[in-house]
C-alpha distance (Angstrom), angle and dihedral (degrees) to the residues before:
residue distance angle dihedral
M1 . . .
N2 3.76 . .
M3 3.80 124.3 .
V4 3.80 93.4 -109.5
D5 3.81 90.6 61.6
F6 3.80 94.3 42.3
Y7 3.81 101.3 54.2
P8 3.83 99.0 50.1
R9 3.81 90.6 48.8
R10 3.79 91.6 48.1
W11 3.78 91.1 47.4
M12 3.81 90.5 50.4
E13 3.81 91.3 50.3
Q14 3.80 91.5 50.1
S15 3.78 90.9 45.6
Q16 3.82 90.9 51.2
R17 3.81 91.8 49.5
A18 3.81 90.9 50.9
H19 3.79 90.7 48.4
N20 3.82 91.0 49.7
K21 3.81 91.0 50.7
Q22 3.80 90.6 52.2
Q23 3.79 91.4 48.1
L24 3.79 91.8 47.1
S25 3.80 91.7 50.5
L26 3.80 91.0 49.9
F27 3.81 94.0 46.9
L28 3.82 92.7 46.7
G29 3.79 89.6 51.6
V30 3.80 90.9 51.8
L31 3.80 92.2 50.1
E32 3.80 94.0 46.0
Q33 3.81 92.2 50.7
L34 3.80 95.5 44.1
K35 3.82 111.7 117.2
Q36 3.77 132.5 -176.7
K37 3.81 107.9 -106.4
S38 3.79 100.7 162.3
N39 3.79 132.6 8.1
V40 3.80 124.2 -15.1
K41 3.80 92.9 -115.1
S42 3.81 92.2 59.6
Y43 3.81 91.8 44.4
R44 3.81 90.6 49.4
R45 3.82 91.3 52.9
K46 3.81 91.5 51.8
S47 3.79 91.5 45.9
E48 3.80 91.6 49.6
S49 3.82 91.4 49.1
A50 3.80 90.4 53.4
R51 3.82 89.7 46.7
Q52 3.81 91.3 53.4
L53 3.80 91.5 50.7
I54 3.79 90.4 51.1
I55 3.80 93.2 47.9
S56 3.81 90.1 50.1
V57 3.81 88.1 62.1
C58 3.81 101.6 32.4
K59 3.79 124.5 17.0
E60 3.82 93.9 -176.8
I61 3.81 97.0 77.0
P62 3.84 107.0 114.5
E63 3.81 119.3 -119.3
E64 3.82 89.6 -124.5
Y65 3.81 88.7 67.3
F66 3.80 91.7 57.0
I67 3.80 92.0 46.4
S68 3.80 91.3 50.0
C69 3.81 92.4 49.9
F70 3.80 90.6 48.3
I71 3.80 93.3 51.0
N72 3.82 92.7 45.0
G73 3.81 90.1 54.3
L74 3.79 95.2 52.3
E75 3.80 118.9 105.8
D76 3.82 111.2 -92.2
E77 3.81 93.0 -111.6
I78 3.80 90.0 59.4
G79 3.81 103.0 29.2
S80 3.79 93.5 55.1
F81 3.81 89.9 63.9
V82 3.79 95.0 52.7
């Protein structure tokens, strides 16, 4: 491998990692701010969509995190029973 081939590939890898971090930060913010505004079924669909976006960028996020975000976004009348 010559140096000309090495540096562009390395730059692309670093660029992709930076892009993934930005995406992950954005998706986590969306999930953490998601609140139930109508029925639980609709809220669950939105929460699951955000979860899938996050997993597409980072598979290491523990399931407990997603569960906690879901419960925190539930309306008080429902979330207090969970």
